[in-house]
C-alpha positions as CSV (number, residue, x, y, z in Angstrom):
1,M,100.1,136.7,110.3
2,L,96.4,135.9,110.2
3,S,94.0,138.8,109.3
4,A,91.2,139.7,111.6
5,E,88.8,138.2,109.1
6,N,90.6,134.9,109.1
7,E,90.8,134.9,112.9
8,A,87.0,135.4,113.1
9,V,86.5,132.5,110.7
10,I,88.7,130.1,112.8
11,V,87.0,131.1,116.1
12,E,83.5,130.6,114.5
13,A,84.5,127.2,113.2
14,A,85.9,126.2,116.6
15,N,82.8,127.4,118.5
16,R,80.5,125.1,116.4
17,L,82.0,122.1,118.1
18,S,81.7,120.7,121.6
19,P,84.7,121.3,123.8
20,E,86.0,117.8,123.4
21,D,85.6,117.7,119.6
22,R,87.1,121.2,119.5
23,L,90.3,120.0,121.1
24,L,90.6,117.2,118.6
25,W,89.9,119.7,115.8
26,L,92.6,122.0,117.1
27,V,95.3,119.3,117.2
28,C,94.4,117.9,113.7
29,R,97.2,119.8,112.1
30,A,101.0,119.9,112.0
31,E,101.5,123.4,113.3
32,Q,99.6,125.7,115.6
33,D,99.1,129.4,114.7
34,P,98.6,132.0,117.5
35,V,94.8,131.9,117.2
36,R,94.5,128.1,117.5
37,R,97.1,128.1,120.3
38,R,95.0,130.5,122.2
39,L,91.9,128.5,121.6
40,L,93.6,125.3,122.7
41,H,94.6,127.0,126.0
42,E,91.1,128.2,126.6
43,T,89.5,124.8,125.7
44,V,91.8,122.9,128.1
45,D,91.4,125.4,130.9
46,A,87.6,125.5,130.7
47,G,87.4,121.8,131.6
48,L,86.8,118.7,129.5
49,S,85.5,115.2,129.7
50,W,88.9,113.6,129.3
51,D,87.3,110.1,129.0
52,R,85.5,111.3,125.9
53,V,88.6,113.0,124.5
54,I,90.8,109.9,125.0
55,N,88.2,107.4,123.7
56,K,87.4,109.4,120.6
57,G,91.1,110.3,120.1
58,R,92.1,106.7,120.3
59,Y,89.5,105.5,117.8
60,H,90.4,108.2,115.3
61,R,94.2,107.7,115.9
62,L,94.8,111.3,117.1
63,L,96.4,110.7,120.5
64,D,100.0,111.2,119.4
65,L,99.1,114.5,117.8
66,L,97.1,115.4,120.9
67,H,100.1,114.8,123.1
68,Y,102.4,116.7,120.8
69,H,100.3,119.8,120.7
70,L,99.5,119.8,124.4
71,Q,103.2,119.5,125.2
72,A,104.2,122.2,122.6
73,C,101.6,124.6,124.0
74,G,102.6,123.9,127.6
75,R,99.2,122.4,128.6
76,L,100.2,118.8,129.1
77,A,100.4,119.3,132.9
78,A,96.7,120.3,132.9
79,V,95.7,116.8,131.7
80,P,94.6,114.3,134.4
81,E,97.2,111.6,135.1
82,S,94.9,108.8,133.9
83,A,94.4,110.5,130.5
84,Q,98.2,111.1,130.2
85,A,98.7,107.4,130.9
86,H,96.3,106.5,128.1
87,M,98.1,108.8,125.7
88,T,101.5,107.4,126.7
89,E,100.3,103.8,126.2
90,S,98.7,104.7,122.8
91,R,102.0,106.3,121.7
92,S,104.0,103.3,122.8
93,V,101.7,100.9,120.9
94,A,102.1,103.1,117.7
95,R,105.9,103.1,118.1
96,R,106.1,99.3,118.6
97,M,103.9,98.8,115.5
98,Q,106.0,101.3,113.5
99,E,109.2,99.4,114.4
100,K,107.6,96.1,113.2
101,L,106.5,97.8,109.9
102,D,109.9,99.4,109.4
103,T,111.6,96.1,109.8
104,A,108.9,94.4,107.5
105,L,109.4,97.1,104.9
106,R,113.2,96.6,104.7
107,R,112.7,92.8,104.4
108,C,109.9,93.1,101.8
109,T,111.7,95.6,99.6
110,Q,114.9,93.6,99.7
111,A,113.1,90.4,98.8
112,F,111.3,92.2,95.9
113,D,114.5,93.8,94.6
114,E,116.3,90.5,94.7
115,A,113.5,88.8,92.8
116,A,113.3,91.7,90.3
117,V,109.7,92.4,91.2
118,E,108.4,95.9,90.2
119,H,106.5,97.3,93.1
120,V,105.3,100.6,94.6
121,L,104.6,101.4,98.2
122,V,101.2,102.9,98.9
123,K,101.3,105.6,101.6
124,G,103.6,104.3,104.4
125,P,106.7,106.4,104.9
126,T,105.5,108.8,102.3
127,L,102.9,110.2,104.6
128,Q,105.2,110.3,107.6
129,R,106.6,113.5,106.2
130,L,103.2,115.1,106.9
131,Y,103.6,114.7,110.7
132,P,105.5,116.9,113.2
133,P,108.9,115.6,114.5
134,G,108.4,112.8,117.0
135,V,104.8,112.0,116.0
136,V,104.2,108.6,114.5
137,R,101.5,108.1,111.9
138,A,99.4,105.2,113.3
139,A,99.3,102.4,110.8
140,G,98.4,98.7,110.9
141,D,100.0,97.3,107.7
142,L,102.1,97.9,104.6
143,D,100.4,98.2,101.2
144,F,102.2,97.4,97.9
145,V,101.0,97.4,94.4
146,V,102.5,94.8,92.0
147,H,101.7,93.3,88.6
148,E,99.3,90.4,88.8
149,V,101.5,88.4,86.4
150,D,104.3,88.6,89.1
151,L,102.1,87.0,91.8
152,P,104.0,83.6,91.9
153,V,107.3,85.4,92.3
154,V,105.8,87.9,94.8
155,T,104.4,85.0,97.0
156,K,107.8,83.2,96.9
157,A,109.7,86.4,97.7
158,L,107.5,87.2,100.7
159,A,107.7,83.6,101.9
160,A,111.5,83.8,101.9
161,A,111.2,87.1,103.9
162,G,109.0,85.3,106.5
163,F,105.5,86.3,105.4
164,H,102.7,83.8,104.8
165,L,99.5,84.2,102.9
166,Q,96.4,84.6,105.0
167,T,93.8,85.4,102.4
168,P,91.9,82.3,101.2
169,V,92.3,82.1,97.4
170,P,90.9,79.3,95.2
171,Q,93.3,76.9,93.6
172,G,94.1,77.1,89.9
173,L,93.3,80.7,89.2
174,T,95.2,82.6,86.5
175,P,96.9,85.8,87.4
176,A,94.0,87.8,85.8
177,Q,91.4,85.7,87.8
178,T,93.3,86.2,91.0
179,M,93.3,90.0,90.4
180,R,89.5,89.9,89.9
181,Y,89.0,87.7,92.9
182,C,90.9,90.2,95.1
183,H,89.0,93.0,93.5
184,T,85.7,91.3,94.4
185,F,86.5,90.2,98.0
186,E,89.7,91.4,99.7
187,Q,93.4,92.0,98.9
188,L,96.1,89.4,99.5
189,R,97.1,89.7,103.2
190,F,100.5,88.3,104.3
191,L,101.5,88.0,108.0
192,D,104.9,87.3,109.7
193,A,105.6,85.8,113.1
194,A,105.9,89.2,114.7
195,G,102.4,90.3,113.6
196,A,103.5,92.6,110.8
197,E,100.9,92.6,108.0
198,V,101.5,93.2,104.3
199,E,98.8,93.7,101.7
200,I,99.4,93.1,98.1
201,H,97.2,95.1,95.6
202,F,97.0,94.7,91.9
203,R,94.8,97.8,91.3
204,L,95.0,101.0,93.3
205,H,91.2,101.7,93.3
206,N,89.0,98.8,94.2
207,Y,85.5,99.8,93.0
208,G,84.0,99.4,89.6
209,P,85.2,96.7,87.2
210,P,89.1,96.6,87.3
211,P,90.8,98.1,84.3
212,P,92.9,95.7,82.2
213,D,96.1,97.4,83.3
214,E,97.0,99.6,86.3
215,P,97.6,103.2,85.0
216,L,99.8,104.2,88.0
217,W,102.8,102.4,86.5
218,D,103.2,105.3,84.1
219,R,103.6,107.7,87.0
220,V,105.9,105.9,89.5
221,A,107.8,108.4,91.7
222,C,110.8,108.1,94.0
223,W,110.0,109.0,97.6
224,V,112.6,109.7,100.3
225,A,111.8,108.3,103.7
226,S,112.7,110.0,107.0
227,D,115.8,107.7,107.3
228,G,117.1,109.0,104.0
229,S,116.3,105.8,102.0
230,S,114.4,106.0,98.8
231,R,111.3,103.9,97.9
232,P,109.3,103.6,94.6
233,G,105.9,105.1,95.3
234,I,102.9,106.6,93.6
235,G,103.2,109.9,91.7
236,L,102.1,113.1,93.4
237,E,98.8,113.6,91.6
238,E,97.9,109.9,91.7
239,L,98.7,109.7,95.4
240,F,96.6,112.7,96.3
241,L,93.7,111.3,94.3
242,Y,94.1,108.0,96.3
243,L,94.2,109.7,99.7
244,V,91.0,111.6,99.0
245,S,89.2,108.6,97.5
246,H,90.3,106.5,100.4
247,L,88.1,108.7,102.6
248,N,85.2,107.9,100.4
249,L,86.0,104.2,100.2
250,H,85.8,104.0,104.0
251,A,82.9,106.5,104.4
252,F,84.9,109.2,106.3
253,G,85.7,106.6,108.9
254,R,88.7,108.2,110.7
255,I,89.6,111.8,111.4
256,L,93.3,111.0,111.0
257,W,92.5,110.6,107.3
258,Y,91.2,114.1,107.3
259,Y,94.5,115.3,108.6
260,D,96.4,113.4,105.9
261,V,94.4,115.1,103.1
262,A,94.7,118.6,104.6
263,E,98.4,118.4,105.3
264,F,99.2,116.8,101.9
265,Y,97.4,119.7,100.3
266,T,99.2,122.3,102.5
267,L,102.6,120.8,101.7
268,W,102.3,120.0,98.0
269,H,99.4,122.0,96.5
270,Q,101.8,124.3,94.6
271,Q,103.7,121.3,93.1
272,I,100.6,119.4,92.0
273,D,99.8,119.5,88.3
274,W,96.1,120.2,88.7
275,T,95.4,119.7,85.0
276,E,96.9,116.3,85.1
277,L,95.1,115.5,88.3
278,A,91.8,116.5,86.8
279,R,92.5,114.3,83.8
280,I,93.3,111.3,86.0
281,A,90.2,111.9,88.3
282,R,87.9,112.0,85.3
283,A,89.4,108.8,83.8
284,R,88.8,107.1,87.2
285,R,85.3,108.5,87.5
286,L,86.4,110.3,90.7
287,D,86.1,113.9,89.7
288,V,83.0,114.7,91.7
289,S,84.0,112.8,94.9
290,F,87.5,114.2,94.8
291,H,86.3,117.8,94.5
292,Q,83.7,117.5,97.1
293,T,85.8,115.6,99.6
294,L,88.8,117.8,99.3
295,Q,86.7,121.0,99.6
296,W,84.9,119.7,102.7
297,I,88.1,118.6,104.5
298,L,89.8,122.0,103.8
299,R,86.8,124.0,104.9
300,L,86.6,121.9,108.0
301,L,90.2,121.9,109.2
302,T,91.5,125.1,107.6
303,P,88.4,127.3,107.0
304,E,90.6,130.4,106.5
305,C,92.6,129.0,103.6
306,Q,92.0,129.9,99.9
307,L,91.4,127.0,97.7
308,H,93.8,126.5,94.8
309,P,92.2,127.6,91.5
310,G,93.2,124.3,90.0
311,L,90.3,122.7,92.0
312,D,87.9,124.7,89.7
313,L,88.8,122.3,86.9
314,L,86.9,119.6,88.8
315,C,83.9,121.6,89.9
316,P,80.7,119.5,89.7
317,T,77.2,120.7,88.9
318,A,74.8,121.9,91.6
319,L,72.9,118.6,91.4
320,Q,76.1,116.6,91.8
321,R,77.1,118.6,94.8
322,A,73.7,118.2,96.4
323,T,73.7,114.4,95.8
324,F,77.1,114.0,97.2
325,A,76.3,116.1,100.3
326,Q,73.2,114.1,101.0
327,L,74.8,110.6,100.5
328,W,77.9,111.3,102.6
329,R,76.1,113.4,105.3
330,R,78.0,116.7,105.0
331,D,76.7,117.9,108.4
332,E,78.0,114.8,110.1
333,V,81.4,115.3,108.6
334,F,81.5,119.0,109.6
335,A,80.5,118.1,113.1
336,L,83.4,115.6,113.5
337,A,80.7,113.0,114.1
338,S,82.1,109.7,115.4
339,W,79.9,107.8,113.0
340,I,79.2,108.8,109.5
341,R,76.3,106.7,108.1
342,P,78.1,104.5,105.6
343,F,77.9,105.2,101.9
344,D,81.2,104.1,100.4
345,A,82.8,104.9,97.1
346,A,81.8,101.5,95.6
347,R,78.1,102.4,95.9
348,Y,78.7,105.9,94.7
349,Y,80.3,104.5,91.6
350,L,76.9,103.1,90.6
351,L,75.6,106.7,90.6
352,G,78.5,108.1,88.6
353,G,79.2,108.7,85.0
354,D,80.3,105.3,83.8
355,S,78.4,103.3,81.2
356,I,75.5,101.1,82.1
357,L,77.3,98.0,80.7
358,R,80.3,98.6,83.0
359,K,78.1,99.2,86.0
360,A,76.2,95.9,85.2
361,A,79.5,94.1,84.9
362,Y,80.6,95.4,88.3
363,L,77.3,94.4,90.0
364,R,77.6,90.9,88.5
365,Q,81.2,90.6,89.7
366,V,80.3,91.7,93.3
367,L,76.9,90.0,93.7
368,L,77.2,86.9,91.5
369,P,80.8,85.7,91.7
370,P,81.6,82.1,90.8
371,R,80.6,79.5,93.4
372,A,84.2,78.3,93.8
373,W,85.3,81.9,94.7
374,L,82.5,82.1,97.2
375,A,83.5,78.8,98.8
376,A,87.1,80.0,99.2
377,H,86.0,83.3,100.6
378,L,83.5,81.9,103.1
379,G,85.7,78.9,104.0
380,C,83.1,76.2,103.1
381,R,82.2,73.8,100.4
382,P,80.6,75.1,97.1
383,R,77.1,73.8,97.9
384,P,73.7,75.1,96.8
385,G,72.6,78.2,98.6
386,I,76.1,79.6,99.1
387,L,75.2,82.8,97.2
388,L,72.4,83.6,99.7
389,R,74.9,82.9,102.6
390,Y,77.4,85.3,101.0
391,L,74.8,88.1,100.4
392,A,73.6,87.7,104.0
393,R,77.1,87.9,105.3
394,R,77.7,91.1,103.3
395,R,74.7,92.6,104.9
396,R,75.8,91.6,108.4
397,E,79.3,93.0,107.8
398,R,77.8,96.3,106.8
399,Q,75.5,96.3,109.9
400,N,78.5,95.3,112.1
401,W,80.6,98.1,110.7
402,A,77.9,100.6,111.6
403,T,77.9,99.2,115.1
404,I,81.6,99.2,115.5
405,T,82.1,102.7,114.2
406,R,79.3,103.9,116.4
407,R,80.6,102.1,119.5
408,D,82.2,105.3,121.0
409,E,78.8,107.0,120.8
410,L,77.0,104.0,122.4
411,L,79.5,104.2,125.3
412,G,78.4,107.7,125.9
413,M,81.5,109.5,124.6
């Protein structure tokens, strides 16, 4: 039972948002309490721009949750038929993709097991436990972490399972060089005939110079999927740190990721070893961004909740908090803005607490990679001027990302 004070906090947070954003805010959770259920009824009954709700909900991958909560609260019939049709189509697409990925997961894990390849699954079925029954977490690929020395075996195993490498990689690289190449440009993407995509990672966090070894191997956990099968995955503390840093890496790009962080915290905050999490976060230079991001998301989606005292172990200074808030546009995050001006974790790393030498090594890796690597990445010959072409492309991609993520605003959502 919510106290009167907590009810007032929830209502105040809801009233700060436009009606359309308020609806998405209300459904961005696994369960509805009486106050939010009442607010949902009032919001729907007061009238909405359903085009804006659908467009923004589709981009942020919230339409399955929207359908679930509208149906659970008995307000689905109040939605125009055209909007219901869009929700139905979006849910069908998510289910078809999930079927592809489920099939791909079985084939990949069987191939890895037969080849004796140590691997862990990143997110995937692990996060499906955070969603209500019947709601599919929208996903586009499967992510595995493997040892770089196992790359030849991994590639052969995936090929036997019907997956073929899509990422252009220079010939003749050692496993360590391949790992650094991926760390500089992109992960190894494999695709099968059905369109299921698999990404192979060698390091969990892809900013800063890669460590010699991946520390997560010391904390591998066994996760049970919804079908009862078990998969090797990331340990609880390491996975939570990854979920939160993933938001930073992609500049708060999708509201669905807010949901993942808040529901993960709600479900497992009592089981998390906060002292161990603080140690890992500091070792990864993620303590400030983890603290600020988690605090923001919980205050946004569950303003009435009391933060676990373990989070105090990571509390940054006032200057660090102010810097983070300015760089990542706290007001835009709290407004559920469709476009957060990009400032990703890789750039924030350069402002963090690592040594100058390591930061210089990272900048050299990203801005001055070998010419043969640039040629493979760009799909051209390693001719003079290729570095300038690469840097210009990086700038265009950043500008294009701003345009793409802002498209819903440009369309007048």
